[in-house]
C-alpha positions in Angstrom: 9.6 -18.7 0.6 10.6 -17.9 -3.0 8.6 -15.9 -5.4 8.0 -17.3 -8.9 9.9 -14.5 -9.9 12.7 -15.1 -8.0 12.9 -19.0 -9.3 12.6 -18.1 -12.9 15.6 -15.6 -12.0 17.5 -18.5 -10.6 16.3 -20.6 -13.6 17.9 -18.4 -16.0 20.8 -17.7 -14.2 21.1 -21.6 -14.3 21.2 -21.7 -18.5 23.7 -18.4 -18.5 21.7 -15.6 -18.1 23.7 -12.5 -16.3 22.4 -9.7 -14.3 24.1 -6.2 -15.0 23.4 -2.7 -12.5 22.5 -0.3 -15.5 22.5 2.8 -13.5 23.4 4.3 -10.0 21.0 6.7 -8.9 18.3 5.6 -8.9 19.8 1.6 -8.4 18.4 0.0 -11.3 19.2 -3.7 -12.7 18.5 -5.5 -15.9 18.9 -9.4 -16.5 20.1 -10.3 -20.1 19.7 -14.0 -21.5 21.2 -14.6 -25.0 19.4 -11.8 -27.1 16.8 -10.6 -24.6 16.8 -8.5 -21.2 14.1 -7.3 -18.6 14.6 -5.2 -15.7 14.6 -6.7 -12.2 13.9 -4.7 -9.0 16.8 -3.6 -6.7 14.9 -5.5 -3.9 15.1 -9.1 -5.6 18.3 -8.8 -6.6 19.8 -8.5 -2.5 17.6 -11.1 -2.1 19.4 -13.0 -4.5 22.6 -11.8 -3.3 21.9 -13.0 0.7 21.1 -15.7 -0.7 24.1 -16.3 -1.9 22.5 -17.1 -5.5 24.3 -14.5 -7.2 28.2 -12.9 -7.2 29.6 -10.2 -7.9 31.4 -10.8 -11.3 33.3 -7.9 -12.7 32.6 -4.5 -14.0 32.0 -4.2 -17.9 32.1 -0.3 -19.1 31.5 0.7 -15.5 28.3 -1.1 -14.8 28.7 -4.0 -11.9 27.8 -7.2 -13.7 26.3 -10.3 -11.5 26.7 -14.4 -12.2 25.1 -17.2 -10.6 27.2 -19.6 -9.3 
């Protein structure tokens, strides 16, 4: 069962948001949508990856970027 946070992120990704890895140690991620951003947990990013909701897109300034399908 997906959490409400998972469903909200899927909705944001569908409307053009993307996720960016902002640091490697410790791993941390942010979701960006229009001019806003918010931190999201690495566990949630892994869940999105394994569910094939997001995929790796590119590296921007050394940071991995993930987008929705």
